[in-house]
BALOBA-1460 file (C-alpha; in Angstrom, 3 decimals):
// residues 58
<rec num="1" residu="m" x="229.581" y="119.997" z="27.473"/>
<rec num="2" residu="r" x="226.471" y="118.960" z="25.558"/>
<rec num="3" residu="g" x="224.382" y="119.260" z="28.702"/>
<rec num="4" residu="a" x="225.690" y="122.765" z="29.290"/>
<rec num="5" residu="l" x="224.908" y="123.743" z="25.696"/>
<rec num="6" residu="a" x="221.359" y="122.430" z="25.963"/>
<rec num="7" residu="t" x="220.701" y="123.951" z="29.382"/>
<rec num="8" residu="i" x="222.135" y="127.393" z="28.676"/>
<rec num="9" residu="s" x="220.497" y="127.641" z="25.251"/>
<rec num="10" residu="l" x="217.087" y="126.595" z="26.505"/>
<rec num="11" residu="k" x="217.240" y="128.828" z="29.599"/>
<rec num="12" residu="r" x="218.095" y="131.842" z="27.420"/>
<rec num="13" residu="g" x="214.937" y="131.247" z="25.422"/>
<rec num="14" residu="t" x="216.383" y="129.644" z="22.306"/>
<rec num="15" residu="a" x="213.667" y="127.754" z="20.443"/>
<rec num="16" residu="q" x="213.617" y="124.082" z="21.375"/>
<rec num="17" residu="q" x="213.734" y="123.082" z="17.710"/>
<rec num="18" residu="a" x="216.932" y="125.107" z="17.215"/>
<rec num="19" residu="v" x="218.622" y="123.437" z="20.193"/>
<rec num="20" residu="q" x="217.438" y="120.024" z="19.042"/>
<rec num="21" residu="d" x="218.826" y="120.667" z="15.550"/>
<rec num="22" residu="a" x="222.148" y="121.995" z="16.879"/>
<rec num="23" residu="m" x="222.568" y="118.831" z="18.924"/>
<rec num="24" residu="r" x="221.449" y="116.692" z="15.975"/>
<rec num="25" residu="h" x="218.736" y="114.930" z="17.966"/>
<rec num="26" residu="k" x="215.740" y="113.446" z="16.201"/>
<rec num="27" residu="d" x="213.447" y="114.060" z="19.191"/>
<rec num="28" residu="i" x="213.324" y="117.040" z="21.556"/>
<rec num="29" residu="r" x="212.744" y="114.604" z="24.420"/>
<rec num="30" residu="t" x="216.329" y="113.402" z="23.995"/>
<rec num="31" residu="t" x="217.568" y="116.962" z="24.397"/>
<rec num="32" residu="t" x="215.341" y="117.930" z="27.312"/>
<rec num="33" residu="g" x="215.299" y="114.569" z="29.064"/>
<rec num="34" residu="s" x="218.903" y="113.454" z="28.761"/>
<rec num="35" residu="y" x="220.973" y="116.614" z="28.388"/>
<rec num="36" residu="a" x="219.274" y="119.765" z="29.677"/>
<rec num="37" residu="e" x="218.692" y="120.435" z="33.357"/>
<rec num="38" residu="p" x="215.121" y="119.737" z="34.466"/>
<rec num="39" residu="g" x="212.969" y="122.810" z="33.928"/>
<rec num="40" residu="a" x="215.357" y="124.518" z="31.490"/>
<rec num="41" residu="a" x="212.892" y="124.371" z="28.588"/>
<rec num="42" residu="q" x="210.040" y="125.729" z="30.699"/>
<rec num="43" residu="h" x="212.236" y="128.548" z="31.992"/>
<rec num="44" residu="g" x="213.184" y="129.444" z="28.414"/>
<rec num="45" residu="e" x="209.546" y="129.522" z="27.362"/>
<rec num="46" residu="r" x="208.858" y="132.065" z="30.104"/>
<rec num="47" residu="v" x="211.872" y="134.132" z="29.000"/>
<rec num="48" residu="r" x="210.627" y="134.132" z="25.397"/>
<rec num="49" residu="g" x="207.098" y="135.026" z="26.481"/>
<rec num="50" residu="l" x="208.277" y="137.950" z="28.611"/>
<rec num="51" residu="s" x="210.460" y="139.178" z="25.771"/>
<rec num="52" residu="v" x="207.500" y="139.203" z="23.407"/>
<rec num="53" residu="l" x="205.393" y="141.081" z="25.952"/>
<rec num="54" residu="k" x="208.159" y="143.672" z="26.238"/>
<rec num="55" residu="g" x="208.188" y="144.109" z="22.445"/>
<rec num="56" residu="g" x="211.208" y="141.936" z="21.725"/>
<rec num="57" residu="m" x="211.500" y="138.776" z="19.654"/>
<rec num="58" residu="s" x="208.366" y="137.106" z="18.363"/>
């Protein structure tokens, strides 16, 4: 379940720090390396970037 939370949250563009805090990890590498699917954080960064370009979240 924790892997699903990390992967889905990161892929949707949730800030890495927010996911890290929600999972109570001291280091984002624990979240991205041990729980989230490979590439989830990078995908989320693209989602956030596109949203900003479209006038959405900043």
